C-alpha positions in Angstrom: 0.0 0.0 0.0 1.4 3.4 -1.0 1.7 5.8 2.0 -0.1 9.1 2.0 3.3 10.8 2.6 4.7 9.4 -0.6 1.6 10.4 -2.6 1.9 14.0 -1.3 5.6 14.0 -2.2 4.9 12.9 -5.7 2.1 15.5 -6.0 4.4 18.2 -4.7 7.0 17.4 -7.3 4.4 17.5 -10.0 3.1 20.9 -8.9 6.6 22.3 -8.7 7.2 21.3 -12.3 4.0 23.1 -13.4 5.0 26.4 -11.8 6.5 28.9 -14.2 9.4 30.3 -12.0 9.8 33.4 -14.1 6.2 34.5 -13.2 6.3 33.9 -9.5 5.1 36.7 -7.3 7.6 39.1 -5.8 5.5 39.9 -2.8 3.0 37.6 -1.1 0.4 38.6 1.6 -0.9 36.0 4.0 -4.2 36.3 5.9 -4.1 33.5 8.4 -7.8 32.8 9.0 -9.6 29.9 10.7 -7.8 29.1 13.9 -10.9 29.1 16.1 -13.0 27.2 13.6 -10.2 24.7 13.3 -10.1 24.3 17.1 -13.9 23.6 17.2 -13.8 21.2 14.3 -10.9 19.2 15.9 -12.4 19.3 19.4 -9.3 21.0 20.8 -9.3 22.0 24.5 -8.6 25.6 23.7 -8.0 28.1 20.9 -4.4 28.5 22.2 -3.6 25.0 20.9 -4.8 25.9 17.4 -2.9 29.3 17.6 0.3 27.4 18.3 -0.3 25.0 15.4 -0.9 28.0 13.2 2.3 29.7 14.2 4.2 26.5 13.3 2.5 26.6 10.0 3.6 30.2 9.4 7.2 29.1 9.9 6.7 26.3 7.4 5.2 28.8 4.9 8.2 31.2 5.3 10.5 28.3 4.5 8.4 27.5 1.4 8.5 31.2 0.3 12.3 31.2 0.9 12.7 28.1 -1.2 10.6 29.6 -4.0 12.7 32.8 -4.1 9.9 35.1 -3.0 11.5 38.3 -1.7 8.7 39.9 0.3 6.1 38.3 2.6 3.6 40.2 4.7 1.9 38.2 7.4 -1.3 39.6 9.0 -1.4 38.2 12.5 -3.7 40.7 14.2 -6.1 43.3 12.9 -6.8 46.6 14.6 -10.4 45.5 15.1 -9.2 42.3 16.8 -7.8 44.5 19.6 -11.4 45.0 20.8 -11.9 41.3 21.6 -12.2 40.2 25.2 -9.0 40.1 27.2 -9.6 36.4 28.1 -9.4 35.7 24.3 -6.6 38.1 23.5 -4.4 37.1 26.5 -3.6 33.5 25.3 -3.1 34.8 21.7 -0.6 37.4 22.9 1.3 34.6 24.7 1.5 32.5 21.6 2.7 35.5 19.6 5.3 36.2 22.2 6.5 32.6 21.9 6.6 32.9 18.1 8.7 36.0 18.2 11.1 34.6 20.7 11.5 31.5 18.4 12.1 33.7 15.4 15.0 35.4 17.2 17.0 32.1 17.1 15.2 30.0 14.4 17.2 29.6 11.2 14.0 29.5 9.1 14.2 33.3 9.0 17.9 33.6 8.5 17.4 35.1 5.0 14.7 37.6 6.2 14.8 41.1 7.6 11.8 41.3 10.0 9.7 44.5 10.3 6.4 45.3 11.9 3.5 47.5 10.8 0.3 48.5 12.7 -0.5 49.9 16.2 2.1 47.9 18.1 2.0 50.6 20.8 -1.4 49.2 21.8 0.0 45.8 22.5 1.1 44.5 26.0 4.4 45.8 27.2 6.0 42.3 27.3 5.1 41.7 23.7 6.4 45.1 22.6 9.7 44.4 24.2 10.0 41.0 22.4 9.1 42.7 19.1 12.0 45.3 19.7 14.5 42.5 20.4 13.3 40.6 17.3 13.7 43.7 15.1 17.2 44.3 16.5 18.4 40.7 15.9 16.6 40.3 12.5 17.4 43.7 11.2 19.1 42.5 8.0 18.5 40.0 5.3 18.1 39.7 1.5 14.4 39.2 1.9 11.8 40.9 4.0 9.1 39.6 6.3 6.6 42.2 7.4 4.4 41.3 10.3 1.1 43.2 10.6 -0.1 43.6 14.2 -2.9 45.8 15.3 -3.1 46.7 11.6 -6.0 48.3 9.7 -5.8 49.3 6.0 -8.0 52.4 6.5 -5.9 53.5 9.4 -2.7 53.2 7.4 -4.1 55.4 4.6 -5.4 57.9 7.2 -2.0 58.0 8.9 -0.3 58.4 5.5 -2.5 61.4 4.6 -1.9 63.1 8.0 1.8 62.5 7.7 2.0 63.9 4.2 0.0 67.0 5.2 2.2 67.5 8.3 5.3 67.3 6.2 4.1 69.9 3.9 3.0 72.1 6.8 6.4 71.9 8.3 7.9 72.9 5.0 5.6 75.9 5.1 4.1 75.1 1.7 0.9 76.8 0.7 -2.4 74.9 0.2 -2.0 74.7 -3.6 1.5 73.2 -3.2 0.1 70.7 -0.7 -2.5 69.6 -3.2 0.1 69.2 -5.9 2.1 66.9 -3.5 -0.9 64.6 -2.9 0.2 62.1 -5.5 0.5 58.3 -5.6 4.3 58.5 -5.2 4.2 61.1 -2.4 1.5 59.3 -0.5 3.3 56.0 -0.9 6.3 57.4 0.9 4.1 57.9 4.0 2.7 54.3 4.1 3.9 52.0 6.9 6.3 50.1 4.5 7.1 52.6 1.8 10.0 50.5 0.4 8.0 47.3 -0.1 6.6 46.6 -3.5 2.8 46.3 -4.1 1.5 42.9 -3.2 1.3 40.5 -6.2 -0.6 37.7 -4.5 -2.8 37.5 -1.4 -3.7 34.2 0.1 -6.5 33.9 2.6 -7.5 30.7 4.3 -10.7 29.4 5.9 -13.0 29.9 2.9 -13.7 33.6 3.7 -13.9 35.6 0.4 -13.0 39.1 1.5 -9.8 41.1 2.3 -11.1 42.8 5.5 -9.0 45.9 4.9 -5.7 44.1 4.3 -3.1 46.5 2.8 -5.8 48.4 0.8 -3.4 50.7 -1.0 -0.8 48.1 -1.9 -3.4 45.4 -3.0 -5.1 47.5 -5.7 -4.0 45.1 -8.4 -3.2 42.0 -6.4 -4.3 38.6 -7.4 -6.3 37.0 -4.6 -6.7 33.3 -3.9 -9.2 32.1 -1.2 -8.4 28.7 0.2 -11.1 26.6 1.8 -8.7 25.0 4.4 -8.2 26.6 7.8 -4.8 28.1 8.4 -3.5 25.3 10.8 -4.3 22.8 8.0 -2.5 24.8 5.3 0.0 22.4 3.5 2.8 22.8 1.1 0.7 21.4 -1.7 -1.9 24.2 -0.9 0.8 26.8 -1.2 2.1 25.3 -4.4 -1.4 25.2 -5.8 -1.7 28.9 -5.1 1.6 29.6 -6.9 0.5 27.5 -9.9 -2.8 29.3 -10.1 -1.0 32.7 -9.9 1.5 31.9 -12.6 -1.4 30.8 -14.9 -3.3 34.1 -14.5 -3.0 37.0 -16.9 -2.5 40.2 -14.8 -4.1 43.3 -16.3 -3.3 45.9 -13.6 -6.7 47.6 -14.2 -6.4 47.7 -18.0 
């Protein structure tokens, strides 16, 4: 009898051969959805267990991205709206995030990545903020970039960018007409949270939800989006490769 592992291995190899490497995305966005539904489906004792599984899956996915030569990954781990959830729900998740970031300080899976953060990290618990600062310090270099979105909201980012652009022009004592002239795509882009990151080519959202929920609204204007039915803790390499295969087979029009 052929083992499932061997079947998956054969299928993975087949998928990799079908992927056109020249057309791979430069920047992938990940919306890790479905942890709580996965926990209920599997009868887990707590959501914390599914969160931990999900964080291990994230590390797996970073390795797959690295192997594929993808230079930019943005991982949305907590939305700004999520911050309003009850403390008894957020507390365990904060602990799991803290464990993840401590692991990434020493885990060789991110050796090729510079790690940055976007979002309202100042609203997070002090312990988590301190771990984030240590992680950024240790992982401050790398040929590739992993951006972690925490307490992030797409509308808030655009609002902050507009306010920052206006403030810059006010400090330069520009008149109102000059200010309006400076409100361009290029100028506003420089005031986004990650101005040096390219626009997102591919967004992957798990759990079967078919919406972006405010994820990188400006940078995703022409993104290809793939919605996966599996919950994030179940996301496998073959699911990832299927996404890459589908992306390389699409014709990107960029609004034309």
